[in-house]
N, C-alpha and C positions, 0 to 999 in steps of 0.2 A: 182491290189487289194490292198487296205491298209491293214496294219499289226500292230496288237496293241501289239505284241509280247516285254517283258520290253527288253530293249537295255541297255548296259553299258553306263555311260556317263564320263568314263575315272576315276572316283573317287572311285570306288569300290559299287557306288549305282546304280539302275535299274530304270529306267523310264518308266512309262505307257503312251502307244501310244496314241496321242493327239487326235485322231479321235474318240475312245471309250469314252475318257472321256469327249468331247463335247456331243458326243450322248446322253449318260446316266447320266451327269451330276455328275461325280464322281471327287472329288477335287485329281488334282494332288500331289503326295508326291513321293521324293525320298524314294527307298526301297532298302534294302540293302540284298545283296545276300545271306547272312546267315539266312535273314527272319524275318519280325517283327521289328518295331520301339523300342522296349524296354518293360518293364513291368508294366503297368497301373494298376488303381485299377479294371476295367473291366476285364482285363487280368488275376489279381489275381483271383478275383471271380469266372473266368470262371475255374482256374486252380484248384481252391477248390472244385469246383463243381464237376470236371472231376476226381481228384485223392480224392475225399473224403473218399473212405474207406481205402486207405492207410494212410489219414491222421488221421481218428479215429482209426486205429490198431496202429499207432505210438503214439498216446495219452493214448490207452489203454494200451499198453506197459509201457509207464512212468510211469501212476499210478500204476501198477502192481510191477516195480521194485521199487518204492517209498516205499510201503508198505512193500516187502521184505527185504530191505535195511534198514527200519525201526525195523523190526523184528529181522534182525541178528546184528545191531548196538549196542555196548554195551554202556549202560546208563552213562552218564556223567553230574555230578552234578555242579553247579557254585554258588559261593560265592561271594558276594561282600562288597567292605569295601570303607568308604568314609574318607580321609584325609583332613586336612585343613595346608596350606603353610602359613606361615609369613615370609615375607624378614627380616633377622637379622638386629638390629640398633645398635651392639655393636661397638664401632669405638675404634680404638686404637691410632691414632695420633690427635693431638688437630685440625690441619688443616682440617683433615677429619669432625671431629664432627662439627666446624663452617661451612662447606660447605654441611654438610648433608640435610639441611632443603631446598637447592637449588638443589644438583644434586641427592642424595640420591640412593637408590637401584631399578632399574628397576623391578616392580612387576611381569610382564609378562614375562620377560626375566628369571627372578629367578623361576617361577612356572614353565616355560618349561624345565627348567634345571632340576629341581626336578623331572619332568616326564620321564626325560632320565636316571635319575640316579635310579628312581626306576626299571625301564624297564633293566638296566643294568644286566649283569650276575654275577658280584660281590654281588648282593642283594639275588640271587638266590642261589650262594654258599653259603652265611652267613645263610639263611634260613633254608639251606640243612644241614649244620654242627649243628646248633641250635637243630634242630629237629632229628637230626641223621637218616636220611631218608635212609642214606647207609645200615643201618641194619634193613630196615623195610622192610620184603620179601612182605608184601602185596603191596606194593608201587614199588619196583626195582627188586623183585624177590631174588633167592639164587644164581645165576649165576656171575662167575668172582670174583676178589679179590675185595679189600675192595675200593681201588681207582677206579677201573672200575664201582662200583656199586655207589660209589658218583658222578661220571661223569655222569652216567644217571640219577640220582637223580636230578641234576643240569641241565640236559638238558629237563628234564619233568617239572620242576618248571618254567623253561624258556618259555618252550612251551605253559604250563598251562596259564601263566599271561598276562593278556591284560589289559592295561593301558589305559584310556580314558583320552585324553588331554583336559583340560577345554576352552572352550569358551572366557569366561570371569571370572572374579571371582578368588578365590584363593583353590578351591576344589576339589581334584584330587581324581576320582573314577578308581576303579579298580577292575578287577573281578580275580578269579582263578576258573580252570575247573579240575576235579580229578574223577576218577570212585567211589569214597568212598565219600558219605557227611560228614563223622566226617573230612576224610583227607581234603577236600575241605575247610571247616570251619578253620582246624587247620592251614593250610600252608597258606592260605590266612591273617589271624591274625598274623601268625609269619612272613610274610613278612612285615608288618607294623611295628612290633617290630624292626627288623632286619634293616630296614630302617631309623627308628629313632635312634637307636644306631651307626648307620652307620654315621648319619649326626653328632651327639657327637663325635665320634671318629675322624672324619676329621676336626672339629672344635679344639679340642684338639691338634691334631698333627701340625694342623697350627700354634697354638700359641706356640706350644714347638719347632718349629722351628724357630720363633720369637726370642723366650727366649735363645735359642742356639746362632742366631745370635747376640744378644743385650751383652749376655755374653762375647763374642769373642771381642767385640768392646769396651766394658767395660775396659777389660784387658788391651786393646790395649792404650787407653785413660789412665788408671791410671800409666802405664809405662810412657808414655809422660807427664804426669803432675808433677810424681816423678821427672824426669830428669830435667825438665824445673826449678822446684823448688832448686835443686841441684844447679844448674847453676847460679840462682840468689843469693842465701847465697854466693858464693864461690866470686863470683864479688864483692859483697856488702864487704864481708870480705877485700878481697883485696885493696878495694878504701877506705876503713873506710868509707862507706855511712851507715849513721843509720836514717832510714826512722820513721819516728814518726806518720804516718798518720793512717786513721781508718782502710785502709786494706780492705776496700768493694771492691767488683768485679764489674767490669765496670766503678770505677771513675777515673777521670783523674790525672796523678801526676803532683804535684805542688812543687816549692821552700819551701813551707811552712813546706814539710813533714821533712825537715830535721833540724837538732840544730841549723845550722847557719841562716836557714831563720826564725826560731822562735825566735832566740834573734836578727834579723833584725827587725823584727815585733815588738818586745817589744821596742826596741831603737829606733826605727821611733816613736813609739807612746810617748814614753819619751820626744824624741825632739820636738814633736807637742806639749807639755805639756809645756815644758820650753822654746821655742818661745813664747806660748800665754803669761806665765808669764813674760818674757822681753819686750813685746811688750804693758802689763799692765802697768808695773813699769815706762817704759820710757814715757807713757802715762800721768801718775801721776806726773813725774817727770816735764814733759816739760808743759804740759799744766793743770794739776790739782794741783800745787804747792799752787797758790793763795787761792785756794778754802780752800784747806787743812790747811794753815796759820792762815787764817781770823778765822776759827773755833776754832784753838787751841788758838788763842791771845785772843779771846773774853770768852772763858772758865775762862782763866789764870786770866784776869781783869775783871770780872765781878762785883767782890766785890769792887774794887776800884771804878768802874764806878757806882755804887749804892752809895757809899760814896759820891762821887764827886755830883752826882745829887742831893743828901740831901743837902749838902752845898750851892750848886748852888742855889736852891728853898728858902732856909733860906735867902740867901743874896738877892734874888730878893724881898722878903717880908719885908725886914728891909730896903731897898732902898727907900721904899715908905716915911718912917718915918726918916731916917738919910742920910747923905751925905756922899758920897765915902772917904772921907778922915776922915771918923769917926772912932773912934778905933775899935771898933766891925766890922765895915765894912773893915775896913784894914785888922785886924785878919782874918776874914771869906775869904778875897780874898788870903791871903797866904795860908791858909789851902787848897783852892781849887787851887793854883797853884802847890803846893805840890804834890796833887793827880794825877795831869796832868803829871807831872813829873814821877811818879811812874808808871802810865799807859803806858807810851811811851817806859819807861825802860823794863817793863813786855812785851810789846808787841814784843820789838826787841829781845828779847831773847826767846820767844816762834816762832818767824818765823824762827830764825836761826835754831833751832833744827828740825823742821818738815823738812828744805829742805836737812838737812843732812842726815835724815833717808830714804828719797825718793831717793837721790842718790844712797845710800849705797844697797837700793834692787834694784836698776835698774842695778847696777855693778854686783851683784850677779846673776841677772838672765842672764845678758849676758854672763857671764863665764858659767854658766852651759850650755848654749844653743850650744856655741862653743866647749866645750867639747864633748857633744852629737853628734855634727856634725863630729867631729872627729871618734868618735867610730864608727858612722853608715856609713863612708867612709870606714873605715877599713872592716867593715862587708860585704858590698856591692860587695867589690872586693873577700871576700871569698864565697859568694854566686854564684857571678858567674864563679867562678873556679868550685864550685860544681856541678852547671849547666851542664857546658861542661864535668865532668867527670859521670854525671849521665845519659847521651845519653844512653848509653850501658844497664845500669840498668833499664830504663823506658822501653827499648826494650824486656828486659828478662822479665819483670813484666808483662807485655802486655802477654806476651806468658803464664807465668805461670796462670793469669786471664782467658784467652780463653780456655785453658786445664782444669782449675777448673770447668768454666759453663759446657765445652763438657761434663765432667764428670758426674755433677749434671744432666744434661738433660738426660744422657742415665740410670742415675740410677733410674731417675723418668718414663721413659718409660717402664723401666724393672718391676717396680712395677705396671704399668697399664696393661700391658701385663700379668703379673700374675695373676690379678684380673680378666681380660678378659677371661683367659683360664680357668677359674674353670668351673665346670659342672654348668652350669645355665639351662636357660628356652630353652627346643628346638624349633627350627622354625618350625618343623612338629609335628602335634598334631591329635589322631585320633577321628574323630567324631562317625562315625559308626562303630561299630565290624560286623563282618562275623558272620551271625546266620546260625545254621544248618539248608541244603537245605532240604525242604520237599518233592519235586520231583525233577526229574531229569530235566536238561536243555536240554539234546539230549539224543537219537532223539525225536524230534518234529515229531508227526504224519501229524497234517494239514500243517506246513510249508514244509513237505518231498511231500506231496500230491499235492502242489501247485507246487512245483518245479518239480515234474515228470510229472505233467499237462501242465507246461509251456514249459518243456525241449523236452516232447513228441510231442507238438503242433508245436514248433520252428523245431524239427528235421522232423516233418512228413511234413511242409510247404516247407523246404529246400529240402527234398528228391523229393517232388512233382514238384518244380521248378526245379530241377535238372533234372528230368526227363522229365519234360516237354521239356527244351532245348535241353536235350541229345536225345530224339524222339521228333526231331522238324516235327512237323506236322500241317497240315492244319486244323483249328478245326471251324472257326467261318468265319462271312461274312467279318470281318474287317481283318481277316489273309489272306482272298483272295484279298481285297483291298491292304494291306499294305506289304504281302509278295510276292505275284504273280504280284501286278501291275496291275489286271484285274478287269473289273467292274462285282459284283456278280449278275448274273441273277435272284438267288433265292437260296432259301435255303429248302432242302425237309427233313421231318422228317421222322424217322424210322416208319416201320410196321411189321407187326409179321408173313408175309408170301406171298405166290404165291398167292393164292387164295383170300386172304382178300386184295392184291395189286388191283388185277384186278376188286373187286367188288369196291374197292376206285375209280379207275379211271371210273367206269359205273355213278358214283354216282358225280354228279358235286358239289355238296354241301360238298364232303368230304374235309377233312383237308388237304391230299393229292393232290387230284385234284384241290384245290384251290392254293396249293403250285405251283405246274406246271402251274396254269393258269396266276401266276405271272410271270414265266419264259418266259411263250408265249408273254407276255405283253412286255417284256422287249425285246425278239428278235423283235416285230414289229418296234422297234424305233433303232435298232443297227446298221443300214447301212442308207446311205443317199437316197436308194429308198424305205426304210422302209423295209418290211418284207425279209428276201433272199429267192430266188428260190431254191436255194440248200443248205442244210447242213449238215454238218459231226458232229457227234457226237462222242467224242473218251475220251480217259482218260490216265493217266499215267501207271497205271497198270491195271490188269484184277480184278474184283470183287467189282469195285467201283460204279456200280450202271449205267453205260454206257446205257447198253442196257436197262434196265428199264426205265431211263430218255428219252431216243428216242423213245420208245414207248407212253409212257406218254405225250411228246410233239406231236408226231404223233396223238395220239387219241385228244388230247386239239384243234389241228386246225381242224381236221375233225370234231368235234362236232361243232364246229363254222360254219360249211358249206364248208369248202375249200376240195378240194379233194387230199389227202394226199398218197403218196407212200412211205411206209419204205423198205430200201433195207438192208438186211443184209449182208454187206460185209466182214463179220469175216469168212474168208475161211478156217479158223484154228480152229475155237472152235465156232461155230454159237449159238446164243442164240434163234432165232425162228425157227420154224418148218412147214413146211406145210404137205399137205395131201399126197404128193407124193415127193419124192427126184429125180425124173426123170427131175426136171425143177429147174430155179434157176439160180443165177448169175455164177455160174460155168460153166453151160452149155452155155452160153450166150458169157462168154470169151473165151471158145474154139470153138464155133460155129459161122461161118462168115456169114451166110446167115439166121439164125433165128432172127425174129423180137423181140423185147424185151417183146412185149404186152403178147406174148405166155408163157411167164413164171413169169407173174403177177396175184397172188390168191386174191380173197378177204378175208375180214377177220371178227371176229364177230363185230365189229365196223363198224357204217357206213361212209363211203366216206373215210375208211382205207383200203389202199391196200398194199400187202406186194411181194416182190421180195426177194424168199429165198436165201440161199446162195448156195443151191445144194450140191450134193458131195463133198467132200474135196478131194482137189487136192494135188498132191506132192509139188508143185511149185507156191503158192498163190502170193509171191511177182513178180515172172516172168509174170503171166497172169496177174497181177495188171499195171504193168509197161507198156504194150502195149497201143496202141491208141484205142483198142479195147473199154476200159472202158468209154473214152471218146466220142464213138459214142453212145453207150449205154445210158450215161447220157444226152446225147443231145435230143436223141430220147424219153426218159421218161419224161424230162422237158417241152416238148410239149405237152404230154397228162394229166400232173397234175400239180395243182398249186402249190404244194410245193413236194418235193422231200427230204428224211430224210434219211441219211446213217447212219448205226450204224457200226463204224470202230473198227477195232483192237486196242489194246492199242498202246501207241507211243513207250515206251522204250522196246528196243531189238528188234523191228520191224521195217520193212521198210513200211509195208503194208499202215499203217495210214498217213504216209508222202505222199506215192505215191497217194491215194485217196483226201488227201487235195490239191495237188497241181491242182489236177483237179476239185473239189468241189467249192474251193476258200473260201468258209466259214466254221469255226469251232466253235462248241460250245463244250467246255472244262468242262468234270464232274472231280468233285473232291471228294471223301469219306472223310467225315468229321473223324477228329482223327486218320486215317490211311495212307493217302497220306503224303509222307515226302517232305517237302519245298524244299530241294535239287533236288531230281528227278523231282517233277512238273516244277521247273523252267527250268531244263534240256529238258523236254518234250517240253514245250513252245518255248524254244530256235529252238529246231528241227522242229517244226513245222512252225515257222516264217522263218526258212530257205528254204520252200517250195514257200513262198509268199503269202500262204493263211492269209485271214483276220480273227482273233480269237475275236469273238463278245463278250466272257466273260467267265465266268465259273459258273456253278452249283453245290453248294454244297449238297450233298447227304448224307442220314444218319447221320442227323444233329441231336444232342441232345440241340441244342440252345435253349431258350424259346422265341420263337416270337411272344410275344405280346399275344394277344386273341387266337391264334391258338391252344396254349396246345401242342405242338409237342413232349413233352418228354413221352406222352402218347402211343405213338405208336412205333413199332418196323418194321425196313425196313432193307432187306439186305437178306432175305432167297433164292431170285431170283439168286444173282450173288455168295453167299457163294457156292450154290450146283450147280449153273450153268445148272438150269434145263431149258429145251428147253420149250418155251411156243407155245402151238398149237394154230394155227391162222385158226379159225373154220368159213367158209362162210356163209351167211344167206342163208335161205332154198330158195329163189326167186332168187339167184346167183347161178346159177350151171352151 
């Protein structure tokens, strides 16, 4: 026979037997031995529906707890203040001032720094001290000394301050919580004032440090400057150096700064002038003599020349009338010759005087030039000697100039620091001050109710899920497939009691009857041969509805025209009762010669017969372990179309295993919400060990909503809870 028991695959999973899967069309999936594949949405809805009262109780408890907490919580008032933060623009160094346009102060970093400073304990301490909160008994009480109360006040201010860092912009918003609206607004505003004062104080302290540093540097530089100046003067006195320069800082030292240099410059200028005069005199003497003598001669002989010209003109006029040897003509000629002699004499005298004058001037200029050249040569040697002796002087002079420049620069920085260190505009200003709160911030009844509702719902769901997995049971069709790896033959709804259950079975249109009809239909396709000839109905434990299911399946087959025998093989706790206890399975097992038909009785259902269990034996397992039960089963299977055996539970007893090894086919019954997964798996493993073919599982007492069947309206379980025996009454015609 085939066996559809879940078997391990070596990895901790359980595999469904292929035969049942193929016959019933169920998808083969790995099944964990602990049960289930996980928590999906459908499973969550089922858990919520099953544990709804627990979840509602947790929600109600959360709401009530929220109301109680709201009533017991001391009111807390919140005040809000808005500050504007502007990065500082005061720069101390010129280089920083020049670079400020490009580098600048990172506004975001500065605002973030201010947020951290505002949240610091030092601001809380300053605010507590400014308001004298240590002596405010309404805020810190009267216990402890002053220092202890001050520490308490600082802790309360720090804990009540909530600073909100801006995502963008330069506005910082913060709130302060206190049990008094007046204290809330007062402390919130004081924190803003203390924060601004703290910024100003830090700024002043920073500039004071810079001033102290500069004062030290100025004093040191002043000493260096005085020392270098003394060394310069001493060296100049020792070397006889007199510097006539302007003394401007940074000017390069030259030879003109000494007396010798100045004299050399003056002499060079005079020498240049003398050379120019000598060159001019020489030129005049050598090339300009002729030009200069002619001019002088012309000036001195001009009268004589005019007289001669007059006489010459008269002589020419008279020549037309007189001969040259005429006395008048001879007289005029002698007079003209005399004037020519006078002109020659005057010309010679004038030319000789001009030449002598130019020569004298040339000689004087040459002498002056040669004298100046000698003086300049002497001064050049003196200046060159002074230059050699001024090297050390220049070195000392440069040191003096450097120290003086450094000293002046430090003085200038000191003045700038003094200006920057003054109390100027604060980088923090108050935009909105805190107003007196009109209502408490906490407790918030609506928020507490929502929180209580949410926490209660979460706790309820968590508890439901925890209980669901703590008490891991089979509840739905999917659980049967996934946790047990079996085909679910059907799900039977709950009913209200025994009488109603029997009435439901008699009515083929009832919901319970329809549900078992679906189980019967599944059984018709559970084997290769179709409907099994013999069928064992068992369960993990007692009270799961196996006897009711055995009766319902048998009644459904009988209603369809098949002759059905129901055998009550539970020899310990039988579920079916006949009119007489002198017949039954026990009598057959203990008697060798009695035929089986003599222990079969008719029931109130047509075509349904019963073989009761008979009297309770002291050793049921010993009776069932003999070959007699196999003989009995062979006999009754030849008499009836179907034989259904109501077997005892599997766990803890050997009866069901012995019966299953003979019958061969098992329908496993599982009570919804009661049967533990591990127990069911263990029972299936034990049944599988007998070689029986487990056809599938029937889910009883199900609260699952099965489409249009409306199973939730029915209650089922009175039969197995009370273990009431069912009286099988035969028809009047069958006596």
